Structures are given as structure tokens and as C-alpha cells.
SEBA-474960 format. One line per 2 residues: number of its first residue (from 1); for each residue x, y, z of C-alpha. Coordinates in nm, 3 decimals, padded with zeros to 5 digits. Example, Ala and Ser with C-alpha at 12.3 -4.5 7.8 and 13.67 -1.06 7.14 Angstrom:
BEGIN
1	01.230/-00.450/00.780  01.367/-00.106/00.714;
This chain:
BEGIN
1	00.001/-00.001/-00.001  00.277/00.237/00.092;
3	00.457/00.149/-00.228  00.144/00.232/-00.434;
5	00.109/00.569/-00.266  00.473/00.652/-00.337;
7	00.433/00.559/-00.703  00.121/00.773/-00.743;
9	00.287/01.067/-00.569  00.588/01.038/-00.799;
11	00.366/01.036/-01.109  00.164/01.335/-00.980;
13	00.465/01.553/-00.905  00.622/01.458/-01.238;
15	00.303/01.574/-01.423  00.288/01.895/-01.216;
17	00.649/01.966/-01.295  00.578/01.917/-01.667;
19	00.279/02.153/-01.649  00.478/02.421/-01.475;
21	00.757/02.378/-01.724  00.511/02.433/-02.010;
23	00.362/02.741/-01.847  00.708/02.886/-01.781;
25	00.809/02.822/-02.143  00.504/03.019/-02.267;
27	00.573/03.324/-02.049  00.847/03.474/-02.273;
29	00.610/03.451/-02.572  00.332/03.625/-02.381;
31	00.581/03.888/-02.272  00.676/03.950/-02.638;
33	00.310/03.994/-02.735  00.251/04.238/-02.446;
35	00.557/04.440/-02.547  00.435/04.463/-02.906;
37	00.085/04.565/-02.795  00.225/04.828/-02.558;
39	00.459/04.971/-02.821  00.174/04.982/-03.077;
41	-00.055/05.158/-02.830  00.219/05.415/-02.749;
43	00.265/05.492/-03.119  -00.111/05.539/-03.163;
45	-00.126/05.777/-02.865  00.182/05.959/-02.995;
47	00.021/06.028/-03.333  -00.287/06.174/-03.158;
49	-00.069/06.397/-02.935  00.136/06.522/-03.230;
51	-00.179/06.604/-03.427  -00.334/06.798/-03.138;
53	-00.012/06.991/-03.072  00.022/07.087/-03.436;
55	-00.343/07.186/-03.479  -00.326/07.425/-03.183;
57	-00.167/07.673/-03.424  -00.488/07.679/-03.635;
59	-00.831/07.799/-03.532  -01.108/07.647/-03.742;
61	-01.375/07.855/-03.567  -01.255/08.178/-03.731;
63	-01.457/08.328/-04.011  -01.170/08.312/-04.264;
65	-01.060/07.957/-04.187  -00.970/07.822/-04.532;
67	-00.607/07.739/-04.443  -00.707/07.591/-04.107;
69	-00.964/07.364/-04.270  -00.704/07.256/-04.525;
71	-00.456/07.157/-04.254  -00.727/06.985/-04.044;
73	-00.832/06.778/-04.344  -00.479/06.668/-04.429;
75	-00.377/06.584/-04.074  -00.695/06.393/-03.997;
77	-00.658/06.167/-04.299  -00.282/06.128/-04.255;
79	-00.332/06.026/-03.893  -00.582/05.761/-03.998;
81	-00.336/05.629/-04.260  -00.048/05.617/-04.009;
83	-00.266/05.450/-03.744  -00.381/05.190/-03.998;
85	-00.019/05.111/-04.090  00.085/05.090/-03.721;
87	-00.199/04.850/-03.638  -00.124/04.628/-03.938;
89	00.247/04.615/-03.846  00.161/04.536/-03.484;
91	-00.068/04.249/-03.584  00.196/04.123/-03.825;
93	00.468/04.122/-03.560  00.243/03.934/-03.316;
95	00.160/03.669/-03.578  00.523/03.630/-03.680;
97	00.614/03.562/-03.317  00.430/03.227/-03.349;
99	00.660/02.965/-03.500  00.391/02.775/-03.701;
101	00.254/03.098/-03.851  00.610/03.209/-03.932;
103	00.665/02.890/-04.130  00.336/02.942/-04.314;
105	00.442/03.299/-04.387  00.769/03.183/-04.540;
107	00.573/02.944/-04.764  00.337/03.220/-04.868;
109	00.626/03.454/-04.935  00.768/03.195/-05.176;
111	00.440/03.211/-05.373  00.387/03.584/-05.328;
113	00.330/03.639/-05.698  00.022/03.418/-05.717;
115	-00.103/03.531/-05.375  -00.058/03.895/-05.471;
117	-00.269/03.852/-05.784  -00.546/03.675/-05.591;
119	-00.549/03.931/-05.311  -00.537/04.217/-05.564;
121	-00.851/04.094/-05.741  -01.042/04.016/-05.421;
123	-00.957/04.343/-05.249  -00.973/04.566/-05.553;
125	-01.257/04.785/-05.425  -01.114/04.811/-05.073;
127	-00.772/04.910/-05.199  -00.925/05.156/-05.446;
129	-01.122/05.320/-05.164  -00.808/05.353/-04.949;
131	-00.614/05.506/-05.241  -00.902/05.745/-05.301;
133	-00.882/05.856/-04.937  -00.511/05.926/-04.975;
135	-00.576/06.121/-05.297  -00.835/06.334/-05.124;
137	-00.589/06.411/-04.844  -00.337/06.561/-05.086;
139	-00.545/06.686/-05.379  -00.819/06.818/-05.149;
141	-01.115/06.864/-05.384  -01.297/06.944/-05.059;
143	-01.209/07.007/-04.696  -01.374/06.978/-04.358;
145	-01.673/07.211/-04.326  -01.685/07.285/-04.701;
147	-02.033/07.361/-04.835  -02.111/07.108/-05.110;
149	-02.399/06.987/-05.326  -02.400/06.610/-05.380;
151	-02.679/06.382/-05.498  -02.903/06.688/-05.519;
153	-02.852/06.759/-05.148  -02.687/07.069/-04.999;
155	-02.478/07.041/-04.685  -02.134/07.053/-04.522;
157	-01.846/06.804/-04.509  -01.857/06.673/-04.154;
159	-01.620/06.375/-04.158  -01.350/06.260/-04.398;
161	-01.232/05.903/-04.341  -01.015/05.668/-04.548;
163	-01.312/05.479/-04.690  -01.612/05.711/-04.659;
165	-01.716/06.077/-04.624  -02.005/06.208/-04.414;
167	-02.201/06.509/-04.544  -02.422/06.694/-04.292;
169	-02.727/06.803/-04.486  -02.899/07.133/-04.400;
171	-03.189/06.954/-04.226  -02.947/06.761/-03.998;
173	-02.960/06.437/-04.198  -02.631/06.261/-04.276;
175	-02.533/06.151/-04.625  -02.258/05.885/-04.618;
177	-02.070/05.838/-04.946  -01.760/05.630/-05.035;
179	-01.447/05.831/-05.096  -01.433/05.703/-05.455;
181	-01.762/05.889/-05.526  -01.588/06.228/-05.512;
183	-01.321/06.115/-05.759  -01.560/05.956/-06.010;
185	-01.868/06.182/-06.010  -01.908/06.560/-06.035;
187	-02.021/06.759/-05.730  -02.046/07.126/-05.636;
189	-01.808/07.282/-05.384  -01.928/07.629/-05.282;
191	-01.624/07.706/-05.061  -01.336/07.568/-05.268;
193	-01.129/07.884/-05.266  -01.318/08.107/-05.024;
195	-01.620/08.096/-04.799  -01.797/08.399/-04.947;
197	-02.062/08.328/-05.207  -02.310/08.506/-05.437;
199	-02.676/08.424/-05.407  -02.949/08.490/-05.664;
201	-03.314/08.591/-05.622  -03.565/08.590/-05.911;
203	-03.867/08.822/-05.909  -04.148/08.791/-06.167;
205	-04.355/09.102/-06.223  -04.582/09.272/-06.471;
207	-04.438/09.488/-06.752  -04.554/09.801/-06.568;
209	-04.309/09.757/-06.279  -04.068/10.052/-06.224;
211	-03.718/09.907/-06.220  -03.554/10.216/-06.067;
213	-03.786/10.187/-05.769  -03.691/09.823/-05.733;
215	-03.321/09.907/-05.730  -03.374/10.179/-05.467;
217	-03.568/09.937/-05.249  -03.295/09.674/-05.289;
219	-03.038/09.930/-05.168  -03.251/10.007/-04.865;
221	-03.301/09.637/-04.781  -02.933/09.551/-04.801;
223	-02.819/09.853/-04.603  -03.048/09.750/-04.314;
225	-02.938/09.388/-04.284  -02.612/09.247/-04.139;
227	-02.641/08.947/-04.367  -02.496/09.139/-04.665;
229	-02.115/09.165/-04.687  -02.134/09.487/-04.899;
231	-01.953/09.337/-05.200  -02.209/09.241/-05.467;
233	-02.546/09.412/-05.528  -02.707/09.381/-05.873;
235	-03.063/09.393/-06.011  -03.099/09.308/-06.379;
237	-03.384/09.222/-06.613  -03.285/08.879/-06.739;
239	-03.591/08.775/-06.936  -03.916/08.910/-07.081;
241	-04.194/08.659/-07.138  -04.540/08.702/-07.286;
243	-04.698/08.767/-06.943  -04.420/08.853/-06.698;
245	-04.080/09.016/-06.672  -03.802/08.826/-06.495;
247	-03.566/09.032/-06.273  -03.260/08.869/-06.121;
249	-03.107/09.002/-05.801  -02.748/08.908/-05.711;
251	-02.627/08.958/-05.354  -02.318/08.835/-05.171;
253	-02.262/08.698/-04.821  -01.971/08.574/-04.610;
255	-02.071/08.204/-04.639  -02.338/07.977/-04.785;
257	-02.573/07.960/-04.481  -02.573/08.340/-04.456;
259	-02.629/08.366/-04.830  -02.935/08.145/-04.800;
261	-03.081/08.361/-04.522  -03.002/08.676/-04.722;
263	-03.177/08.546/-05.034  -03.489/08.459/-04.833;
265	-03.483/08.798/-04.665  -03.444/08.994/-04.992;
267	-03.718/08.794/-05.166  -03.963/08.849/-04.883;
269	-03.899/09.224/-04.854  -03.916/09.281/-05.230;
271	-04.250/09.107/-05.251  -04.381/09.313/-04.957;
273	-04.261/09.629/-05.132  -04.449/09.541/-05.450;
275	-04.763/09.449/-05.258  -04.774/09.781/-05.069;
277	-04.654/10.023/-05.332  -04.710/09.867/-05.676;
279	-04.983/09.606/-05.651  -05.064/09.652/-06.018;
281	-04.709/09.548/-06.103  -04.764/09.196/-05.974;
283	-04.814/08.932/-06.246  -05.151/08.967/-06.415;
285	-05.341/08.809/-06.700  -05.496/09.067/-06.931;
287	-05.809/09.020/-07.136  -05.892/09.288/-07.395;
289	-06.247/09.304/-07.538  -06.289/09.504/-07.857;
291	-06.621/09.610/-08.000  -06.695/09.468/-08.343;
293	-06.780/09.788/-08.546  -06.876/09.603/-08.862;
295	-07.192/09.459/-08.707;
């Protein structure tokens, strides 16, 4: 009995020793993975700190913020690209630390030509989207907070990512488009070179309307509103149809939202002016009855 107990104890301690040996042999590998993860995390934090430090020199809240928006756009996309590369390298280093995966990697490297062709075809759209994001970062057909018209919707560029762009529409909806959209399809950018913009207002009146009175009223309206930037002020007769005369008013504002408000304000006040002072100049349909003298 004593002999059996001694044999079982010997076997038990031998198995425990083997288990501890296995655990101890794994610890250096775990340590390597933790070091890679920590170094990757530090690099990601460092890119964020460097971006914030550099962007402190630029104030995007200023009225004339074209250069600031340009820098913000470039740095945001470049940070995403760098972070993507850092994460891919970190995952690659962790996988390479496993001996079986390293051997598989060597085998794949030997057939890299065939693998590259297969991966290229399968990831064609994904790679194209990433390349489009990089092109947007440097070519900058638009920037953060640019006023654009896409898919018949008017709004502002809210987010620019490597694979997609978010447009904040005027009614607070969000339009999400792939980055390749802006390289393949036309769109309007109202703040490409500057934020100021010219708005148009069309007024349709009768032929009897006094145009000099309209121009005087336009001067009075613009002088009494802070929406006008005092740069452009034009009233022209642009068309004459069989029943109405078309007058186009051009006014300028510091940015597209202000221009929209200014257009609405001018249209409303001009209509009120016509209603109060020249009601007969509003569009009318005339019927002329002539007496038949031959009867």
C-alpha cells in the first residue's frame, strides 16, 4: 500500500513539474506579445498627441478659416493612414512571433506572386477606396466644413475618413458616401477657394413695374441687414416673357448659410414692397375686349 502511494505521488509531481515547465516556457512569448501591444498603443497615442499639438496653431472657428480647414483635413486623413499602418504592423509582428505561422508565412512569401494577384482581385474595391482617401488628403477637392451639393442635397463636409465621407445636410440628416464617389462623379463645392458666395433671387412682375424703384428698395433692404457683406449688389432684367418680366437680383454673403438667409430675406422684402406700393405690377393676366364695329 505504501509502495502504491509513493508511485502515485511520484507520477503526480512529475506531471505537475511538466505543467509548470510548459507554463514557464510560454511566459516569454506572452511577454513579447504584451511588449508589441504596448509599443503599438504608445505609437497610436503619440500620433494623436502630435496632431493635437500641431493643430493648436490653427483655429477652425474663425470666419476666414480656409487654411485651417485645409490643414485639419490633411492631418486627420494622414493620422488615420499612419494608425492603420501601425496596427497592421503590430498584428503582423504578433503573428510572426508564433513559430507555425512564421513557417506558413515563409511558404506564402515563396508564392507571393500568385497570392498577390489573388489578393489584388479580391480586395480591388477596398484598396481603391483607401487610395481614393489618400488622394483626397493631398489633392483636397474638398475640406472639412466645405459647403457642397452632392446627390441633389446641400450640406457641409462633416467627416473625412479613409473609406467614406459624411455630409451633414442642411436639415441635420447625414449623407454617407464612399471616398471614390468624389473622384468619379461631379459635385459642387461652394467654398473651394473662399467661404464667401453670391446668391441669386428671381422676381417675376408685370411689364408695368418701375425698375428704378426696385433698385432703390434693394439698396434700402441691403443697407439695413447684417447678412450682406457689402460686395455684390445687382438687379438686372434677365428675361421678358409674354406675361411677366423676370428680374434677377445678385447679392453676396460671407458664407453659404448666410447667403441662403439673405436670399430669403431679400425675396420676402421685395414682395412686400411690391404688394404695398405697386400692386398693379404683380403678375396679371390681361383680357382685352374690342367692339366689333362692322356689325
